[in-house]
C-alpha positions in Angstrom: 19.6 25.6 31.1 17.2 24.0 33.5 13.8 24.3 32.0 10.6 23.4 33.8 7.9 22.7 31.2 4.3 23.1 32.4 1.6 22.0 30.0 -1.8 20.3 30.0 -1.2 17.8 27.2 1.8 15.7 25.9 1.5 13.5 22.8 1.9 9.8 23.6 0.5 10.4 27.1 -2.7 12.5 26.6 -3.9 14.4 23.6 -7.0 16.3 22.7 -5.5 18.7 20.1 -2.3 20.3 18.7 -1.1 21.5 22.1 0.0 17.9 22.8 2.2 17.9 19.7 4.2 20.8 21.1 4.2 19.2 24.6 6.2 16.4 23.2 8.2 17.8 20.2 9.5 21.0 21.7 11.0 19.5 24.9 12.6 16.7 22.9 14.2 19.3 20.5 15.4 21.4 23.4 16.9 18.3 25.1 18.8 17.5 21.9 20.4 21.0 22.3 21.7 20.0 25.7 19.1 21.6 28.0 17.8 19.8 31.1 14.0 19.5 30.9 11.4 18.4 33.4 7.8 18.2 32.2 4.9 18.4 34.6 1.3 17.6 33.6 -1.9 16.4 35.4 -2.4 12.7 36.1 -5.8 12.6 34.3 -8.2 9.7 34.7 -7.4 8.6 31.1 -3.7 8.7 31.7 -4.1 6.6 34.9 -6.1 4.0 32.8 -3.3 3.9 30.2 -0.3 4.0 32.5 -0.1 2.3 35.9 2.6 4.5 37.4 4.4 4.2 40.8 4.8 7.1 43.1 7.9 9.3 42.4 8.0 10.8 45.9 6.0 10.9 49.1 2.6 12.6 49.1 2.9 16.4 49.0 0.7 19.0 50.8 -0.2 22.6 50.2 -2.2 24.6 52.8 -3.9 27.8 51.7 -6.9 29.7 53.2 -7.7 26.9 55.6 -7.8 24.5 52.6 -5.6 21.4 52.6 -4.5 20.0 49.2 -2.8 16.7 49.3 -1.5 15.2 46.1 0.6 12.3 44.8 3.4 12.5 42.2 3.8 9.9 39.5 6.6 9.7 37.0 7.3 8.3 33.6 10.0 8.5 30.9 9.2 9.9 27.5 12.1 9.3 25.1 14.4 9.8 28.1 12.7 12.9 29.3 11.4 13.0 32.9 7.7 13.6 33.1 6.0 14.2 36.5 2.3 13.9 36.9 0.2 15.6 39.6 -2.2 13.0 41.1 -5.2 14.6 42.7 -9.0 14.0 42.6 -9.4 17.1 40.5 -7.9 15.1 37.6 -8.5 11.4 38.5 -12.2 11.9 39.1 -13.0 14.0 36.0 -14.0 12.0 33.0 -12.2 14.3 30.5 -9.1 16.5 30.9 -11.2 19.7 30.7 -14.5 20.3 32.5 -17.4 22.2 30.8 -17.5 24.3 34.0 -15.0 27.2 33.5 -14.7 27.9 37.3 -13.9 24.2 37.9 -11.1 24.4 35.2 -9.7 27.6 36.7 -9.4 26.1 40.2 -8.1 22.8 39.0 -5.3 24.3 36.8 -4.4 27.0 39.3 -3.8 24.2 41.8 -2.0 22.1 39.2 0.4 25.0 38.4 1.2 25.5 42.1 1.7 21.8 42.7 4.0 21.6 39.7 6.2 24.3 41.2 6.3 22.4 44.5 7.4 19.3 42.7 10.3 21.2 41.2 11.4 22.3 44.7 11.1 18.8 46.1 13.3 17.5 43.2 15.7 20.4 43.9 15.3 21.2 40.2 15.9 25.0 40.3 14.7 26.2 36.8 16.4 28.9 34.9 13.2 29.0 32.8 9.6 28.1 33.7 7.9 27.6 30.3 4.1 27.7 30.5 1.5 27.2 27.8 -1.9 28.9 27.3 -4.4 29.6 30.1 -4.0 26.2 31.7 -0.6 26.9 33.2 -0.4 30.7 32.8 -1.0 31.3 36.5 2.4 29.7 37.3 4.1 32.8 36.0 2.2 34.8 38.7 3.2 32.2 41.4 6.9 32.5 40.4 7.0 36.3 40.1 4.8 37.4 42.9 5.1 36.9 46.7 2.3 34.2 46.6 4.6 31.2 47.3 6.4 33.0 50.2 3.2 34.4 51.7 1.6 31.0 51.9 4.8 29.0 52.7 4.1 26.7 49.8 7.7 25.5 49.8 10.4 25.6 52.4 12.8 27.9 50.5 10.8 30.9 49.5 13.7 32.1 47.4 13.8 28.9 45.3 12.4 30.6 42.2 14.0 34.0 42.8 16.3 33.8 39.7 13.8 31.9 37.5 12.6 33.6 34.3 9.2 32.9 32.8 8.0 32.3 29.2 4.5 31.7 28.1 3.6 30.3 24.7 0.2 31.4 23.4 -1.3 28.6 21.2 -4.8 30.1 21.0 -5.7 33.4 22.7 -9.4 32.8 22.1 -9.4 30.6 25.2 -8.4 32.6 28.4 -9.6 30.8 31.5 -12.1 33.4 32.6 -14.3 32.9 35.6 -15.5 34.6 38.8 -12.5 34.9 41.1 -14.7 34.0 44.1 -15.0 30.5 42.5 -11.2 29.9 42.6 -10.5 29.5 46.4 -6.8 28.8 45.9 -6.5 32.4 44.7 -9.3 34.2 46.5 -7.5 36.3 49.1 -5.9 39.7 49.5 -3.9 39.1 46.4 -6.9 40.1 44.3 -5.2 43.2 43.0 -2.2 41.1 41.9 -4.1 38.9 39.4 -5.9 40.2 36.3 -9.6 40.7 37.1 -12.4 42.6 35.5 -15.5 43.2 37.6 -14.5 40.3 39.9 -13.8 37.9 37.0 -10.3 36.3 36.9 -8.5 36.0 33.5 -5.8 33.3 33.8 -4.2 34.0 30.4 -3.9 37.8 30.9 -2.5 37.2 34.4 0.1 34.8 32.9 1.0 37.4 30.2 1.4 40.2 32.8 3.9 38.1 34.9 5.8 36.5 32.0 9.3 37.8 31.1 8.6 36.7 27.5 5.5 36.0 25.5 5.7 33.7 22.5 2.7 33.4 20.2 3.0 30.4 17.9 3.8 32.3 14.7 5.3 35.7 13.8 2.1 37.0 12.2 -0.1 35.9 15.2 2.4 37.8 17.4 1.4 41.0 15.4 -2.3 40.1 15.3 -2.6 39.8 19.1 -1.3 43.4 19.5 -4.3 44.7 17.5 -7.8 45.2 18.8 -9.4 43.2 16.0 -7.1 40.1 16.1 -6.3 39.8 19.8 -9.4 38.1 21.2 -9.4 41.0 23.7 -5.9 40.6 25.1 -4.4 43.5 23.2 -4.5 45.7 26.3 -2.3 43.5 28.4 0.0 42.7 25.4 0.5 46.4 24.6 1.5 47.2 28.2 4.9 45.5 27.3 5.0 44.8 23.5 8.8 44.3 23.7 8.2 41.0 25.5 6.4 39.5 22.5 8.3 37.2 20.0 6.5 35.0 17.6 8.0 31.5 17.2 6.6 29.3 14.5 5.7 25.7 15.6 7.5 22.9 13.9 6.1 19.8 12.1 6.7 16.2 13.1 7.9 14.8 9.8 8.4 11.4 11.4 4.6 11.1 11.3 4.0 13.1 8.2 6.2 11.9 5.4 4.5 10.5 2.3 7.5 8.4 1.4 7.1 6.1 4.5 3.6 7.0 5.9 2.1 3.6 7.0 -1.5 5.1 7.0 -1.7 5.7 3.3 -2.2 2.9 0.7 0.6 4.1 -1.6 3.7 5.9 -0.6 5.3 8.5 -2.9 8.1 11.1 -3.1 9.3 13.8 -5.4 11.2 11.3 -7.4 8.2 9.1 -7.9 4.7 10.7 -7.6 2.6 7.8 -9.0 1.7 6.9 -5.4 -0.1 10.2 -5.0 -2.3 9.6 -8.1 -3.2 6.2 -6.6 -4.0 7.8 -3.2 -6.4 10.1 -5.0 -8.2 7.2 -6.5 -8.3 5.5 -3.1 -9.7 8.6 -1.4 -12.3 9.0 -4.1 -13.4 5.4 -3.7 -13.4 5.5 0.1 -15.5 8.7 -0.1 -17.9 7.2 -2.6 -17.0 9.7 -5.3 -16.2 8.8 -8.9 -12.5 8.1 -9.5 -11.9 11.0 -11.9 -8.2 11.7 -12.3 -8.6 15.1 -14.0 -11.2 16.6 -11.7 -9.5 18.7 -9.0 -10.1 17.2 -5.6 -10.1 19.5 -2.5 -9.7 18.2 1.0 -10.4 19.6 4.4 -9.7 18.2 7.9 -10.6 20.3 10.9 -12.9 20.9 13.8 -16.3 22.1 12.6 -16.1 25.5 14.2 -16.5 29.1 13.0 -12.8 29.6 13.6 -12.0 27.3 10.7 -13.8 29.5 8.1 -17.1 27.7 7.6 -18.9 31.1 7.5 -17.0 31.8 4.3 -17.1 28.3 2.9 -20.8 27.3 3.3 -22.5 30.2 1.4 -20.3 29.6 -1.7 -20.4 25.8 -2.0 -23.4 25.8 -4.4 -21.5 28.1 -6.8 -18.3 26.1 -6.4 -20.2 22.9 -7.4 -21.1 24.5 -10.7 -17.5 23.7 -11.6 -16.1 20.3 -12.2 -14.7 19.8 -8.7 -14.8 17.3 -5.8 -14.6 18.1 -2.1 -14.0 15.8 0.9 -14.4 17.2 4.4 -13.8 15.3 7.7 -14.5 16.8 11.1 -16.7 16.9 14.2 -17.9 19.9 16.2 -20.6 22.5 16.0 -23.9 20.6 15.3 -25.3 23.4 13.2 -22.3 23.2 10.9 -22.2 19.4 10.7 -26.0 19.3 10.0 -25.6 21.7 7.0 -22.6 19.7 5.7 -24.6 16.5 5.8 -27.4 18.2 3.9 -25.1 19.5 1.3 -23.5 16.0 0.9 -27.1 14.7 0.1 -27.6 17.5 -2.5 -24.3 17.0 -4.2 -23.5 13.3 -3.8 -21.2 13.1 -6.9 -19.1 16.1 -5.8 -19.1 16.3 -2.0 -18.4 13.8 0.8 -18.6 14.7 4.5 -17.2 12.4 7.1 -18.4 13.3 10.6 -15.6 11.7 12.5 -12.0 12.0 13.2 -9.5 9.2 12.5 -5.8 9.4 11.7 -6.3 7.0 8.7 -8.8 9.4 7.1 -6.7 12.4 7.9 -3.6 11.0 6.3 -5.5 9.7 3.2 -7.2 13.1 2.7 -3.8 14.8 2.9 -2.2 12.4 0.5 -5.1 12.0 -2.0 -6.3 15.5 -2.4 -4.9 17.9 -5.0 -5.6 20.9 -2.8 -6.2 21.5 0.9 -8.7 24.1 2.2 -7.9 26.2 5.3 -10.0 29.4 4.9 -9.7 30.2 8.7 -11.2 33.1 10.5 -8.0 33.0 12.6 -5.2 30.5 12.8 -2.5 31.0 15.4 -0.1 28.6 13.7 -1.9 25.7 12.0 -0.3 22.3 11.2 -2.4 20.9 8.4 -0.9 23.4 5.9 2.5 22.1 6.8 1.3 18.5 6.3 -0.3 19.5 3.0 3.0 21.0 1.7 4.9 17.8 2.6 2.4 15.7 0.7 2.4 18.0 -2.4 -1.2 19.0 -1.7 -1.3 22.7 -2.4 -2.9 24.6 0.5 -5.6 27.2 -0.1 -5.5 29.5 2.9 -6.6 32.9 4.3 -3.7 35.1 5.1 -3.8 35.0 8.9 -1.5 33.8 11.7 0.7 30.9 10.8 -0.9 30.4 7.5 0.5 33.7 6.3 4.0 32.6 7.6 4.0 29.3 5.8 2.0 29.5 2.5 3.2 31.7 -0.4 0.7 32.6 -3.1 1.0 31.2 -6.6 1.5 34.8 -7.9 4.9 34.8 -6.2 8.0 33.3 -7.9 8.4 31.1 -4.7 4.7 30.2 -4.6 3.6 27.0 -2.9 -0.1 27.5 -2.5 -3.0 29.9 -2.8 -3.7 32.8 -0.5 -6.7 35.2 -0.1 -7.2 37.9 2.5 -10.7 39.3 2.7 -12.9 37.4 5.2 -15.7 36.7 2.8 -17.3 33.9 0.7 -16.6 36.0 -2.4 -12.9 36.2 -1.7 -12.7 32.5 -1.1 -14.7 31.6 -4.2 -12.5 33.9 -6.3 -9.4 32.2 -5.0 -10.8 28.7 -5.7 -11.7 29.8 -9.3 -8.1 31.0 -9.6 -7.0 27.5 -8.5 -9.2 25.9 -11.2 -8.0 28.2 -13.9 -4.4 27.5 -13.1 -5.1 23.7 -13.0 -6.5 23.9 -16.5 -4.2 26.4 -18.2 -0.8 26.2 -16.3 -0.3 22.6 -15.2 3.5 23.0 -15.4 3.4 25.9 -12.9 1.4 23.7 -10.6 4.0 21.0 -10.8 6.7 23.5 -10.0 4.7 24.7 -7.0 4.2 21.2 -5.9 8.0 20.6 -6.0 8.6 23.7 -3.9 5.9 22.6 -1.4 7.4 19.2 -0.9 10.9 20.6 -0.4 9.8 23.0 2.3 10.5 22.0 6.0 9.3 23.6 9.2 11.3 21.7 11.9 11.1 21.6 15.7 14.9 21.9 15.6 14.5 25.4 14.2 11.8 26.2 16.6 14.0 25.0 19.5 16.8 27.3 18.3 14.5 30.3 18.3 13.1 29.5 21.8 16.7 29.2 22.9 17.3 32.7 21.7 14.3 33.9 23.6 15.5 32.1 26.8 19.0 33.6 26.5 17.6 37.1 26.0 
């Protein structure tokens, strides 16, 4: 199939989060299966600084509502995949990929989505599938499926996308691209009734879902959660207009970067056949965190953004009680100032048990994964999650709340196939009870923990499997 892949981040080119991992790994896995892929993303200021790229074609123009949008098109090759970049002041003059102004983002990415479709027509790359991701490119589904392109003569052949199908992957429905429609001039015309609005406010994600042929949340459980009023971040209404369109596809994990047997970012490599390196990594983590190198004390790690989504509302109130036990905890992250300030204060109160690193670095992240005995992910919601996959690969048993992708990847110790610890109730009490269960098992059933560790390290969530499942979605 010809697949046009529209996304706002691609790893090795521009990355602010996990979306970029998918932007690289999924197209590569699909290409391995014989599909023809063209990726389009913005030519951000940071990308222009890192890559001096030549023009791939003459400058392009789009005329809408007496507005004239002229843009350049750059090109690079990513592991033999063609990547085209939209060069416009919207992206080259903004210091970061995303503006703090929601209306600015909506206009920028609506223009980007339209420009990306124009690039495909100029390349004569007629897509069987247009695959969009999150609110940034969701509006492309509307452009493909409505009469917008024909009405505004965006491309010469207004039937170019007539046979194209559209798929949107929802990575995080909490972010929807909402702003006043009047602030998005590229859309503000008599097509108002064709995009999703509420009291004059445009919702890019809901619009993209409405016009998509298929909707793919990033895990099967998250696919069920977004159909409910409680777990959908408010999109359940548009999802339940056509629930048959929804198929959850679990993200894969890039094991070329997350393999303890050859990880260059950890001081000692290890594998199931020789786990001594993990014990040494624990000592290295304790020393780097300025905690005592105590081999028998359970060490919990956590790497995440400091946001409520990650479960800090459950974690913070019970830390004092947790520290009544012989435990150590290392957390690395940046984000909400109120959360990081409290973590810094707790680190001062419990200097022998708790270390907080207010930063993000791959070296720290890999060492925490390798050196911890257990990994904390008590998330309020987690569409897919990757750290639990990394933890399993490193024999670091995850402690998770049963939501989204965490529920699809971690099996509780009470199960014969257990590879971690799971709790459900969104409360500090439930988290503390789960952690005490971890401590009890550590003390009384060390052999069971070893068996769980073996099962964890043998488990794989590959992009090849994800690509097969997406292929089934495309075929349907």
